[in-house]
C-alpha positions in Angstrom: 117.0 89.5 113.1 114.1 87.5 111.8 111.6 88.1 109.0 108.8 90.7 109.2 106.5 87.8 108.4 107.3 86.5 111.9 106.2 89.7 113.5 102.8 90.9 114.6 102.4 94.2 112.8 98.9 95.0 111.5 97.7 97.7 109.1 94.6 99.6 110.3 92.4 102.5 109.3 91.6 105.6 111.4 88.8 103.7 113.1 91.3 101.2 114.5 90.0 98.3 112.4 92.3 96.2 110.1 91.8 96.8 106.4 93.7 94.1 104.7 95.7 90.9 104.6 99.1 92.3 105.3 100.7 89.4 103.4 98.1 89.5 100.5 98.5 90.4 96.9 99.4 94.0 95.9 96.2 94.8 94.0 94.0 93.9 97.0 96.2 96.0 99.3 96.0 99.0 96.9 92.2 98.7 96.9 92.2 98.6 100.7 94.2 101.8 100.8 91.9 103.5 98.3 88.9 102.7 100.5 90.3 105.0 103.2 90.2 108.8 103.5 93.2 110.2 101.6 94.2 106.6 100.9 96.0 106.7 104.2 96.5 103.6 106.5 98.5 103.0 109.6 101.0 100.3 110.6 100.6 99.3 114.2 103.6 97.6 115.9 104.2 96.2 119.4 107.7 96.3 120.8 108.7 92.9 119.4 107.4 93.7 115.9 109.1 97.1 116.0 112.4 95.5 116.8 112.1 93.3 113.7 110.9 96.3 111.6 113.8 98.5 112.8 116.5 95.8 112.3 115.3 95.1 108.7 114.9 98.8 107.9 118.5 99.7 109.1 120.3 96.6 107.8 123.8 97.2 106.5 122.9 96.2 102.9 119.6 97.4 101.4 118.4 99.3 104.5 115.7 102.0 103.8 116.7 104.3 106.6 119.5 105.0 109.1 119.2 105.3 112.9 119.8 109.0 112.6 117.0 109.3 110.0 114.6 107.3 112.2 115.3 109.6 115.2 114.6 112.7 113.0 111.3 111.2 111.8 110.3 110.3 115.3 111.0 113.8 116.5 109.3 115.5 113.6 105.7 116.4 113.1 106.2 116.2 109.3 106.1 113.2 107.1 107.0 110.3 107.5 104.6 110.3 110.4 105.6 108.1 113.3 104.4 108.1 116.9 105.2 105.9 119.9 103.8 105.5 123.4 103.8 103.0 126.2 100.1 102.1 126.0 97.6 101.4 123.2 95.4 104.3 124.4 98.2 106.7 124.3 99.7 105.8 120.9 96.2 105.8 119.4 95.5 109.2 120.8 98.8 110.5 119.5 98.0 109.2 116.0 94.4 110.3 115.9 93.2 106.6 115.8 90.1 105.4 117.5 91.5 103.7 120.6 88.4 101.5 121.3 88.4 100.3 117.8 92.1 99.5 117.9 91.8 97.6 121.2 89.0 95.6 119.8 91.1 94.7 116.8 94.0 93.7 119.0 91.7 91.5 121.1 90.3 89.8 118.0 93.7 89.3 116.5 95.2 87.8 119.7 92.2 85.5 120.1 93.1 84.0 116.7 96.9 83.8 117.5 96.9 80.4 119.3 95.3 78.7 116.2 97.9 80.4 114.0 95.2 81.6 111.5 93.7 85.1 111.3 89.9 84.7 111.0 89.4 88.1 109.5 91.7 87.7 106.4 92.7 84.0 106.6 96.4 84.8 106.9 99.0 83.0 109.1 99.7 84.5 112.5 103.1 83.9 113.8 102.6 85.6 117.2 100.1 87.6 119.2 100.4 91.4 119.7 102.3 91.8 122.9 103.7 94.5 125.2 104.6 98.0 124.4 106.0 100.5 123.8 103.8 100.7 120.7 104.4 102.4 117.4 102.0 103.7 114.7 103.5 104.7 111.3 101.4 106.5 108.7 101.4 104.8 105.4 100.3 106.1 101.9 100.2 104.6 98.5 103.4 105.1 96.4 104.6 104.1 93.0 107.9 102.1 92.7 108.0 102.1 89.0 107.6 104.6 86.2 104.1 104.8 84.6 105.7 106.4 81.6 109.4 106.9 81.4 111.9 106.5 78.7 111.7 104.1 75.7 114.8 102.0 74.9 115.6 99.4 72.3 116.9 95.8 72.9 120.4 97.2 73.6 119.0 99.5 76.3 119.8 102.6 74.1 117.3 105.4 74.8 115.3 106.4 71.8 114.3 109.9 70.8 110.9 111.0 69.5 111.6 109.4 66.1 112.6 106.1 67.8 116.2 106.7 66.9 118.9 105.7 69.4 120.5 108.7 71.2 124.3 108.1 71.0 125.9 107.2 74.3 122.6 107.3 76.3 121.4 104.1 78.0 118.4 103.6 80.2 117.9 100.9 82.9 115.6 99.9 85.7 112.7 102.1 86.8 113.4 104.9 84.3 112.2 102.6 81.5 108.6 101.7 80.7 109.2 99.6 77.6 109.9 96.3 79.4 108.0 96.7 82.7 104.9 98.1 80.9 102.7 100.9 82.3 101.2 98.9 85.1 103.4 96.9 87.4 101.1 96.7 90.3 100.5 93.0 90.0 104.1 92.0 89.6 105.9 92.8 92.9 109.7 92.5 93.0 110.1 92.1 89.2 111.6 95.6 89.1 114.5 94.5 91.2 115.5 91.7 88.9 115.1 93.9 85.8 117.2 96.6 87.4 120.1 94.1 87.9 119.9 92.6 84.4 119.3 95.8 82.5 122.1 97.6 84.3 124.5 94.9 83.5 123.3 94.6 79.9 123.6 98.4 79.3 127.2 98.4 80.6 128.2 95.5 78.4 126.6 97.1 75.4 128.3 100.4 76.1 131.7 98.7 76.3 131.1 97.1 73.0 130.1 100.4 71.4 132.9 102.6 72.9 
């Protein structure tokens, strides 16, 4: 199946130019999104990269969509926005992307591929952008953690307005802000480990109480 880091997907703006180091730190990526109209970017994939993207997205454990869901997205004009076509010109036209800008971006990216280093953002390049069909997926900023949420004590018991534990009510994972803080943008993946540990701890605490 491979890793998406081995694929040749690139993130572009509506002018067809790349906007970020796709493997870079989250704060820099967020700033790149914010520089665009409506904070909207586009993921461009060739056939080989799409195959990796699709396999990872539909994997048996932890997949983010099913094959049926993907087909509905592909057929729909509503969000999530996905288009596909056999040529770069066609897929760019379908997505409203500047095709000349996109083709120039692909040419520059592929020129760097033999050296294995992207000259625009100094990131590793595992492979050049190859044959179609091509895919463009609309991408927007989203939040994966609560920027507020419930407050819990060290036993994961949810507290009321007077900071008194509410009997029988426990909070874990993304619903809490007390451990993650109110700004998790610079700490990618920490939410997953906290979800595991807080969930386990809350169950053990509940068993001890009841």
